[in-house]
N, C-alpha and C positions, 0 to 999 in steps of 0.2 A: 786132596790136592798134592800134587807132586811139587815141593818146594824147590828142588833145584831146578825144574823146568819154569817156573815162574821168576826164579831169582834170572835164570839165563834170557827170560824174554824182556825183562826192565834192563838188562846191562847191554843187550845187544843192538840196541838203538831202534829196532822194529817200532817202536812205539811213536817216534816222532811224526808218524802219518796219522796219528789219533790227536795231534794238538787241537784242544778245545773241544774234546769229547769226554762223557765218561764212558768208559769201558768193563766190560763185564768178563771177567778172567776163569776160565775152568781148567784144570789139569793142565795150565802153562800155556793156553789157546785164547786169543780173544775172540769170544763167541758172540758178541753185541757191542752195539756201541748208539749213543743219542747225543745229543747237546743239551738235552732234558733229563735231569735224573730221576724225575718220576716216572716219565714216559718209559725207561728203560728198565727202571722197577718192576714197574705193570706188567711191560712184555715178557721178562723174565719169570715173573711170578707164574703168567699163564703156560709158558712155555716147558716152566721146569718143575714148579710148585712149590719143592722146598730147596731155599737157597744156601744152605748150609756150606756146600762146598764152592761155591762162587764169590770172587773177589770182585767189588766194584771201587774203581779208582779215577781219580780227575786227572787228565794228562794236559799240564797248563801250556798255553800257548808259547808264553816268553819261560825260561829257565827259572826255576826259583831258587834262590842263594840262600843260604840257612847260616847264622852267623852263631855261634854258641859261645 
């Protein structure tokens, strides 16, 4: 995974179109999405086998505010 490309994806605002979806990221690009985590996971396993270089994340519909 190219860390710089993945960070750029998160900071670019591009993920706003995936609100409410689980997304699969590989090499800094969204390669698949689904509202159901397990369906996405099964599809990725069939397509890629080993998922070691794929990040799965959820894009919330509303912004999440962290208070530390």
